[in-house]
C-alpha positions as CSV (number, residue, x, y, z in Angstrom):
1,X,0.0,0.0,0.0
2,X,1.3,3.4,-0.9
3,X,1.4,6.0,1.9
4,X,2.0,9.7,1.9
5,X,3.0,10.7,5.4
6,X,5.1,13.9,5.6
7,X,8.7,13.9,6.9
8,X,7.4,15.7,10.0
9,X,4.8,13.0,10.6
10,X,7.3,10.2,10.2
11,X,9.4,11.8,12.9
12,X,6.8,10.4,15.3
13,X,7.9,6.8,16.1
14,X,4.3,5.7,16.3
15,X,3.4,7.1,12.9
16,X,6.6,5.6,11.4
17,X,5.6,2.2,12.7
18,X,2.1,2.7,11.3
19,X,3.6,3.6,8.0
20,X,5.6,0.4,7.8
21,X,2.6,-1.7,8.7
22,X,0.4,0.1,6.1
23,X,3.0,-0.4,3.4
24,X,3.1,-4.1,4.0
25,X,-0.6,-4.5,3.0
26,X,-1.1,-5.6,-0.6
27,X,-5.0,-5.2,-0.7
28,X,-5.4,-9.0,-1.3
29,X,-8.5,-9.3,0.9
30,X,-7.6,-12.7,2.3
31,X,-8.4,-11.2,5.7
32,X,-12.1,-10.6,4.9
33,X,-12.8,-14.4,4.8
34,X,-11.8,-14.9,8.5
35,X,-12.9,-11.5,10.0
36,X,-15.9,-12.1,12.3
37,X,-17.6,-8.7,11.7
38,X,-17.2,-9.0,7.9
39,X,-18.7,-12.6,8.1
40,X,-21.7,-11.2,10.0
41,X,-22.2,-7.8,8.2
42,X,-20.6,-8.2,4.8
43,X,-19.4,-4.5,4.9
44,X,-16.0,-3.8,3.5
45,X,-15.5,-1.2,6.2
46,X,-16.1,-3.8,8.8
47,X,-13.2,-5.9,7.5
48,X,-9.5,-5.5,8.3
49,X,-8.8,-4.2,4.8
50,X,-11.5,-1.6,5.1
51,X,-10.4,-0.5,8.5
52,X,-6.8,-0.2,7.3
53,X,-8.0,2.2,4.6
54,X,-9.9,4.2,7.3
55,X,-6.9,4.3,9.5
56,X,-4.6,5.3,6.7
57,X,-6.8,8.2,5.7
58,X,-7.3,9.4,9.3
59,X,-3.6,9.3,10.2
60,X,-2.3,10.7,6.9
61,X,-4.6,13.6,7.2
62,X,-3.5,14.2,10.8
63,X,-7.0,15.0,11.8
64,X,-9.4,14.0,14.6
65,X,-11.3,10.8,14.2
66,X,-14.8,11.1,12.7
67,X,-17.9,9.2,13.9
68,X,-17.9,6.9,10.9
69,X,-14.3,5.8,11.5
70,X,-15.0,5.3,15.2
71,X,-18.0,3.1,14.4
72,X,-16.0,0.7,12.3
73,X,-13.0,0.7,14.6
74,X,-15.2,0.0,17.6
75,X,-16.7,-3.0,15.8
76,X,-13.3,-4.6,15.5
77,X,-12.9,-7.4,18.1
78,X,-9.1,-7.3,18.0
79,X,-9.4,-11.1,17.6
80,X,-6.4,-11.0,15.2
81,X,-7.7,-13.7,13.0
82,X,-6.7,-11.5,10.1
83,X,-3.0,-11.8,11.2
84,X,-3.2,-15.5,11.0
85,X,-4.7,-15.3,7.5
86,X,-2.5,-12.5,6.1
87,X,0.1,-13.7,3.6
88,X,2.0,-10.4,3.8
89,X,2.6,-10.3,7.6
90,X,0.6,-7.1,8.2
91,X,0.8,-6.4,11.9
92,X,-2.8,-5.3,12.2
93,X,-2.7,-5.5,16.1
94,X,-0.2,-2.7,16.4
95,X,-1.9,-0.6,13.7
96,X,-5.4,-0.8,15.3
97,X,-4.0,-0.2,18.8
98,X,-2.4,3.0,17.5
99,X,-5.6,4.0,15.8
100,X,-7.6,3.5,18.9
101,X,-5.2,5.6,20.9
102,X,-5.7,8.3,18.3
103,X,-9.5,8.0,18.6
104,X,-9.3,8.2,22.4
105,X,-7.3,11.5,22.1
106,X,-9.3,13.2,19.4
107,X,-12.9,12.0,19.5
108,X,-15.6,12.9,22.1
109,X,-18.1,10.1,22.5
110,X,-21.7,10.4,23.7
111,X,-22.0,10.8,27.5
112,X,-23.3,7.3,28.1
113,X,-20.5,5.7,26.2
114,X,-18.0,7.8,28.1
115,X,-19.6,6.7,31.4
116,X,-19.5,3.0,30.6
117,X,-15.9,3.1,29.2
118,X,-14.7,5.1,32.2
119,X,-16.3,2.6,34.6
120,X,-14.7,-0.3,32.8
121,X,-11.3,1.3,32.7
122,X,-11.4,2.0,36.4
123,X,-13.1,-1.0,37.8
124,X,-11.8,-4.0,35.8
125,X,-8.1,-3.5,36.6
126,X,-8.8,-3.2,40.4
127,X,-10.0,-6.6,41.8
128,X,-11.5,-5.0,45.0
129,X,-13.4,-2.4,43.0
130,X,-14.5,-4.9,40.4
131,X,-15.9,-7.0,43.2
132,X,-17.9,-4.1,44.6
133,X,-19.1,-2.9,41.2
134,X,-20.2,-6.5,40.3
135,X,-22.2,-6.7,43.6
136,X,-23.9,-3.4,42.6
137,X,-24.6,-4.8,39.2
138,X,-26.1,-8.0,40.6
139,X,-28.4,-5.9,42.7
140,X,-29.6,-3.7,39.8
141,X,-29.7,-6.6,37.2
142,X,-33.5,-6.4,36.9
143,X,-33.1,-2.9,35.4
144,X,-31.3,-4.2,32.3
145,X,-34.5,-4.3,30.1
146,X,-35.3,-0.8,31.1
147,X,-31.9,0.5,30.0
148,X,-32.3,-1.4,26.7
149,X,-35.7,0.3,26.1
150,X,-34.1,3.7,26.9
151,X,-31.6,3.2,24.1
152,X,-28.6,2.5,26.4
153,X,-27.6,-1.0,25.3
154,X,-24.1,-0.9,26.8
155,X,-25.4,-0.2,30.3
156,X,-28.0,-3.0,29.8
157,X,-25.3,-5.4,28.7
158,X,-23.2,-4.5,31.6
159,X,-26.0,-5.4,34.0
160,X,-26.9,-8.6,32.2
161,X,-23.3,-9.8,32.5
162,X,-23.1,-9.0,36.2
163,X,-22.6,-12.1,38.2
164,X,-25.2,-13.2,40.7
165,X,-24.3,-12.4,44.3
166,X,-21.1,-11.3,45.9
167,X,-17.9,-12.6,44.4
168,X,-15.1,-13.9,46.7
169,X,-12.4,-11.6,48.0
170,X,-9.3,-11.5,45.7
171,X,-6.3,-13.5,46.8
172,X,-3.5,-11.1,47.5
173,X,-0.2,-11.1,45.7
174,X,3.2,-11.2,47.4
175,X,3.5,-14.9,48.1
176,X,5.5,-18.0,47.1
177,X,4.2,-21.5,47.0
178,X,7.0,-24.1,47.3
179,X,7.4,-27.0,44.9
180,X,6.4,-30.5,46.0
181,X,9.1,-33.2,45.9
182,X,12.2,-32.7,43.7
183,X,12.4,-29.0,42.7
184,X,12.6,-28.6,38.9
185,X,12.5,-24.8,38.6
186,X,10.8,-21.5,39.5
187,X,8.0,-19.7,37.7
188,X,6.2,-16.4,38.1
189,X,2.4,-16.4,37.9
190,X,0.3,-13.3,37.0
191,X,-2.7,-13.4,39.2
192,X,-4.3,-10.7,37.1
193,X,-7.5,-8.8,37.9
194,X,-10.9,-10.0,36.8
195,X,-10.0,-13.7,36.9
196,X,-8.7,-13.4,40.4
197,X,-12.3,-12.5,41.5
198,X,-14.5,-14.0,38.8
199,X,-12.8,-17.5,38.6
200,X,-10.2,-17.8,41.4
201,X,-10.1,-21.6,40.9
202,X,-8.1,-21.2,37.7
203,X,-5.1,-19.7,39.5
204,X,-5.5,-22.2,42.3
205,X,-5.5,-25.1,39.8
206,X,-2.4,-23.6,38.1
207,X,-0.5,-23.4,41.4
208,X,-1.4,-27.0,42.2
209,X,-0.3,-28.3,38.8
210,X,3.0,-26.4,38.8
211,X,4.0,-27.2,42.4
212,X,2.9,-30.9,41.9
213,X,5.4,-31.1,39.0
214,X,8.3,-29.5,40.9
215,X,8.0,-25.8,40.4
216,X,8.1,-23.0,43.0
217,X,5.3,-20.5,42.0
218,X,6.0,-16.8,42.7
219,X,3.3,-14.1,42.7
220,X,5.3,-11.0,43.6
221,X,3.8,-8.0,45.4
222,X,2.7,-5.4,43.0
223,X,1.7,-7.6,40.1
224,X,-1.8,-7.3,38.8
225,X,-3.8,-6.2,35.7
226,X,-1.9,-6.7,32.5
227,X,-3.3,-3.5,30.9
228,X,-5.0,-5.2,28.0
229,X,-8.5,-3.9,28.6
230,X,-7.5,-0.2,28.7
231,X,-5.0,-0.8,25.9
232,X,-7.7,-2.0,23.6
233,X,-9.9,0.9,24.5
234,X,-7.1,3.3,23.5
235,X,-6.2,4.4,27.0
236,X,-2.5,4.4,26.6
237,X,-1.8,6.1,30.0
238,X,-3.5,3.3,32.1
239,X,-2.3,0.5,29.8
240,X,1.4,1.5,30.0
241,X,1.2,2.2,33.8
242,X,-0.1,-1.4,34.2
243,X,2.7,-2.8,32.0
244,X,5.4,-0.8,34.0
245,X,3.9,-2.1,37.3
246,X,4.2,-5.7,36.2
247,X,7.7,-5.3,34.8
248,X,8.8,-3.7,38.0
249,X,7.0,-6.4,40.2
250,X,8.7,-9.3,38.4
251,X,12.1,-7.6,37.9
252,X,13.4,-8.4,41.4
253,X,12.5,-12.1,40.8
254,X,14.2,-12.2,37.4
255,X,17.3,-10.5,38.8
256,X,17.3,-12.5,42.0
257,X,16.6,-16.3,42.1
258,X,15.5,-16.1,38.5
259,X,12.3,-17.4,36.8
260,X,12.1,-20.1,34.1
261,X,8.9,-18.5,32.8
262,X,6.2,-15.9,33.7
263,X,3.0,-17.9,33.3
264,X,-0.3,-16.4,32.3
265,X,-3.6,-18.2,32.8
266,X,-5.7,-15.7,30.7
267,X,-4.7,-15.7,27.1
268,X,-5.7,-12.1,26.6
269,X,-3.3,-11.1,29.3
270,X,-0.6,-13.3,27.8
271,X,-0.9,-11.7,24.4
272,X,-0.5,-8.2,25.9
273,X,2.3,-9.3,28.2
274,X,4.3,-10.8,25.3
275,X,4.0,-7.4,23.6
276,X,5.4,-5.3,26.5
277,X,8.7,-4.9,24.8
278,X,6.9,-3.2,21.9
279,X,4.6,-1.2,24.1
280,X,7.4,0.2,26.1
281,X,10.0,0.4,23.4
282,X,10.3,4.2,23.6
283,X,10.6,4.3,27.4
284,X,14.4,4.6,28.2
285,X,13.9,3.2,31.7
286,X,11.6,0.3,30.8
287,X,12.5,-0.7,27.2
288,X,15.1,-3.3,28.1
289,X,13.4,-4.8,31.2
290,X,10.1,-4.9,29.4
291,X,11.6,-6.9,26.5
292,X,13.2,-9.3,29.0
293,X,9.9,-9.7,30.8
294,X,8.0,-10.3,27.5
295,X,10.5,-13.0,26.4
296,X,9.7,-15.0,29.6
297,X,5.9,-15.0,29.2
298,X,4.2,-18.3,28.5
299,X,0.6,-19.3,28.4
300,X,-0.1,-21.9,31.1
301,X,-1.0,-24.5,28.4
302,X,2.1,-23.7,26.4
303,X,4.3,-24.1,29.5
304,X,2.7,-27.3,30.9
305,X,2.7,-29.0,27.4
306,X,6.5,-28.6,27.4
307,X,7.0,-30.4,30.7
308,X,6.9,-33.9,29.3
309,X,5.2,-36.6,31.2
310,X,2.6,-35.5,33.7
311,X,1.6,-37.3,36.9
312,X,-1.6,-38.8,35.6
313,X,-4.4,-40.3,37.8
314,X,-7.5,-42.1,36.5
315,X,-10.3,-39.8,35.3
316,X,-13.3,-40.5,33.0
317,X,-12.5,-40.3,29.3
318,X,-14.5,-37.2,28.8
319,X,-15.1,-35.6,25.4
320,X,-13.7,-32.0,25.5
321,X,-14.7,-29.4,22.9
322,X,-11.6,-27.2,22.8
323,X,-12.5,-23.6,22.0
324,X,-9.2,-21.9,21.3
325,X,-9.3,-18.2,22.5
326,X,-8.5,-15.8,19.7
327,X,-5.8,-14.2,21.8
328,X,-4.1,-17.6,22.1
329,X,-4.4,-19.0,18.6
330,X,-4.1,-15.8,16.6
331,X,-2.3,-13.5,19.1
332,X,0.3,-15.9,20.5
333,X,0.2,-18.6,17.8
334,X,-0.3,-21.3,20.5
335,X,-2.5,-23.8,18.7
336,X,-1.6,-27.4,19.2
337,X,-0.1,-27.5,22.7
338,X,-3.2,-27.2,24.8
339,X,-5.0,-29.9,22.8
340,X,-2.0,-32.2,22.9
341,X,-1.7,-31.7,26.7
342,X,-5.4,-32.7,27.2
343,X,-5.1,-35.7,24.9
344,X,-2.0,-37.0,26.7
345,X,-4.1,-37.0,29.9
346,X,-6.8,-39.2,28.4
347,X,-9.4,-36.7,27.3
348,X,-11.0,-37.0,23.9
349,X,-10.4,-33.6,22.3
350,X,-12.5,-32.2,19.5
351,X,-11.9,-29.1,17.5
352,X,-14.9,-26.7,17.0
353,X,-16.2,-25.9,13.5
354,X,-15.3,-22.3,12.7
355,X,-12.9,-22.4,15.6
356,X,-11.0,-19.4,14.1
357,X,-14.0,-17.1,14.7
358,X,-14.3,-15.2,17.9
359,X,-17.0,-16.1,20.5
360,X,-17.8,-12.4,20.9
361,X,-16.3,-11.8,24.3
362,X,-13.1,-10.0,23.3
363,X,-12.4,-8.2,26.5
364,X,-15.1,-5.6,26.9
365,X,-16.6,-6.2,23.5
366,X,-19.7,-8.0,24.9
367,X,-20.5,-4.8,26.8
368,X,-19.5,-2.2,24.3
369,X,-20.9,-4.0,21.2
370,X,-23.6,-6.3,22.7
371,X,-25.6,-6.9,19.5
372,X,-22.7,-8.2,17.5
373,X,-21.3,-10.0,20.5
374,X,-24.5,-11.8,21.0
375,X,-24.7,-13.0,17.4
376,X,-21.2,-14.3,17.6
377,X,-21.9,-16.0,20.9
378,X,-25.0,-17.8,19.5
379,X,-23.1,-18.9,16.4
380,X,-20.3,-20.3,18.6
381,X,-22.7,-22.1,21.0
382,X,-24.5,-23.8,18.0
383,X,-21.2,-25.3,16.8
384,X,-20.1,-26.3,20.4
385,X,-23.4,-28.0,21.2
386,X,-23.5,-29.8,17.9
387,X,-20.4,-31.7,19.1
388,X,-22.3,-33.0,22.1
389,X,-19.2,-32.7,24.4
390,X,-19.1,-33.5,28.1
391,X,-17.3,-30.3,28.7
392,X,-16.1,-27.2,26.9
393,X,-12.5,-25.9,27.6
394,X,-11.4,-22.4,26.8
395,X,-8.1,-20.8,28.1
396,X,-9.5,-17.3,28.7
397,X,-11.9,-16.2,31.5
398,X,-13.7,-13.9,29.2
399,X,-14.4,-16.7,26.7
400,X,-15.5,-18.9,29.5
401,X,-18.0,-16.3,30.8
402,X,-19.3,-15.6,27.4
403,X,-19.9,-19.2,26.4
404,X,-21.1,-20.2,29.8
405,X,-23.8,-17.6,29.7
406,X,-25.7,-19.4,27.0
407,X,-25.1,-23.1,27.4
408,X,-25.8,-25.8,30.0
409,X,-22.6,-27.6,29.1
410,X,-19.9,-27.1,31.8
411,X,-17.2,-24.6,30.7
412,X,-13.8,-24.9,32.3
413,X,-10.2,-23.7,31.8
414,X,-7.9,-26.4,30.4
415,X,-5.7,-26.2,33.4
416,X,-8.6,-27.2,35.6
417,X,-8.8,-30.5,33.7
418,X,-5.1,-30.9,33.9
419,X,-5.2,-30.4,37.7
420,X,-8.0,-33.0,38.0
421,X,-6.2,-35.5,35.8
422,X,-3.0,-35.1,37.8
423,X,-4.5,-35.5,41.3
424,X,-6.4,-32.3,42.0
425,X,-10.1,-31.8,42.7
426,X,-12.9,-32.2,40.1
427,X,-13.5,-28.8,38.4
428,X,-16.2,-26.8,40.2
429,X,-18.2,-26.4,37.0
430,X,-19.1,-30.1,37.1
431,X,-20.8,-29.6,40.4
432,X,-23.0,-26.7,39.3
433,X,-26.5,-27.3,38.0
434,X,-26.9,-26.7,34.3
């Protein structure tokens, strides 16, 4: 693609990076076939190629974002399926992230959108605040239809997605769990934010699996939200602050006793954490430690699959429908390892038709774009239920919540199955009524 940025514009490192990405695009359109919003809407502007044209025009003109551009950029899930499909290696993720930061700086949204986005940006990264906001949402859940009738679908979606009742208190960071038996190594674990409150059993299962197989597990004080939610909303200030906090929290461990890996149990977090080196590339204080941090990040399935033989105990030969989160299969290119890990433990693993298409969760997408999110969820559920599995496994808490909201089939994280098959408790989802 030909670009026409001025020399003055190219002096900005972010514009220079965008220019290189734009020039890599050859207009082939392969990306349209695997883009969820194009599959649903059939609109060129709701495809990666169409959004690339919008971004190019907006950035080259050096002008504020317009409502039409914002509409189509907001509809992008950042699922990154286009990056898997693209034969030219266009780094769409970095381009759309830059465009969203530009939107955030130059476009004033309607008041109700600003309210919802501000609440999400403030509450989601803070486990204690998220817990309180979720409790308030549970109390006001019956008002969701009213907000929908008032033309406030995002507020209605937020209330519909609020969990029932009070969530458990988040487990604090700043602790080390020692390995069982012969010590093989030492890993860091990101406790994160939402998952720590919404599904604490995932981290608990991860600690059990890793310590059972000889690893000390370190959750240093100060670690927390990876920054992905605010990053994808264009809020660079909060996103980079979260990245710096995690780099700082794990630096002492990397410099001290060392870490074999920094494990993430939420694939959306892992994709962002693996990108910290790029995100902080212009920061003279953090560029090098961020790159070192990013090089250590592994998805929990990726890490466990590389351990070799696991300490298997007898479990029923359940059929598992494995739904690969977009951030894992497209963002991190981790595709076969989680499936192989489950198969080695005796589970019958089935791929999901249209497995490359997003379930519609995509961070906060199911709140900010509830109509499209719902259509993608229903499409995904139809494929999952057609497989008639005993259980659905997905390696991201957002995907688990999205899919679990519309099916009676138990939905678990793959590490919960690994924990069970290596001596841990049966996943809690099996005990819950459908």
